[in-house]
C-alpha positions in Angstrom: 149.9 75.4 104.5 151.9 77.1 107.3 151.4 76.3 111.0 150.2 79.9 111.8 147.8 79.8 108.8 146.3 76.5 110.1 145.7 78.0 113.5 144.3 81.2 112.0 142.0 79.4 109.6 140.6 77.2 112.3 139.8 80.1 114.7 138.5 82.3 111.9 136.1 79.5 111.0 135.0 78.8 114.6 134.1 82.4 115.7 132.5 85.5 114.3 135.1 87.9 115.7 138.4 89.4 114.3 141.3 86.9 114.7 144.9 88.0 114.7 148.3 86.5 115.9 150.0 87.7 119.1 148.3 91.1 119.5 144.8 92.5 119.0 144.2 94.7 116.0 143.2 97.9 117.8 141.1 99.0 114.9 139.0 95.9 115.2 137.7 96.6 118.7 136.1 94.0 121.0 135.4 91.1 121.0 138.6 89.8 119.4 140.6 86.6 119.3 144.3 86.5 119.4 146.5 83.4 119.3 150.0 82.8 120.5 152.3 79.7 120.1 153.7 77.8 123.0 156.0 75.7 121.0 156.4 72.6 118.8 157.4 69.2 120.1 159.2 66.9 117.6 158.1 63.5 118.5 160.7 61.3 116.9 164.1 61.3 118.7 166.0 60.0 115.6 167.3 63.0 113.7 167.2 61.4 110.2 163.6 60.3 110.5 160.9 62.8 109.6 158.0 62.7 111.9 155.1 65.0 112.6 155.4 67.6 115.2 153.0 68.5 117.9 152.1 72.3 117.8 150.8 73.8 121.0 149.1 77.2 121.0 146.6 79.4 122.9 143.5 81.1 121.6 142.5 84.0 123.8 139.1 85.7 123.5 139.2 89.3 124.6 135.9 90.9 125.5 134.4 93.7 127.6 131.9 91.2 129.2 132.5 87.9 130.9 129.4 86.3 129.2 130.6 87.3 125.7 134.1 86.0 126.3 132.7 82.7 127.6 130.3 82.3 124.7 133.0 82.9 122.1 135.5 80.7 124.0 133.0 77.9 124.1 132.6 78.1 120.3 136.3 77.4 120.0 136.1 74.5 122.4 133.1 73.0 120.5 134.8 73.4 117.1 137.9 71.7 118.3 136.0 68.8 119.8 134.2 68.1 116.5 134.9 64.7 115.0 136.4 66.1 111.8 138.6 68.6 113.5 142.3 67.8 113.9 142.7 70.2 116.9 142.7 69.0 120.5 141.8 71.1 123.6 144.2 70.6 126.4 142.9 73.2 128.9 140.7 76.3 129.4 141.4 79.3 131.5 139.7 82.5 132.4 141.2 85.8 133.5 140.5 89.5 133.8 142.7 92.5 133.1 141.7 95.9 134.6 141.4 98.8 132.2 144.6 100.7 131.7 142.9 104.1 132.1 141.0 103.2 135.3 137.7 104.4 134.0 136.6 102.0 131.3 135.5 98.4 131.7 138.4 96.0 131.8 139.0 93.0 129.5 137.7 89.5 130.2 139.9 86.8 128.8 138.9 83.2 127.9 141.9 81.1 127.0 141.7 77.8 125.2 145.0 75.8 124.9 145.1 73.6 121.9 147.4 71.3 120.0 147.6 69.7 116.6 150.0 67.6 114.5 151.8 69.3 111.7 154.3 67.9 109.2 
């Protein structure tokens, strides 16, 4: 399974909202979850030795209300902290983006930074 598919499957199983990589599917509306990748760390410094790599990514819940963003974000945190889950939460952040048209409600963002080992 590919690294993006692993992240997508985890998030899709954790929340009941549309999940997509990098940008929100505008047809899906709100709430929505997007994920972006920070990078991969190869842990073994010896080039000829294959070792797992640490994949770092962010899951961002986008919602029209703070409460909904927080609730869905918390579902991701709880799912990642489950005993059988290979994901690890490294941080949580909250943000707000004003509406681009100045009249509609802006977007509340709950960001969970995660990491997992991939081969």
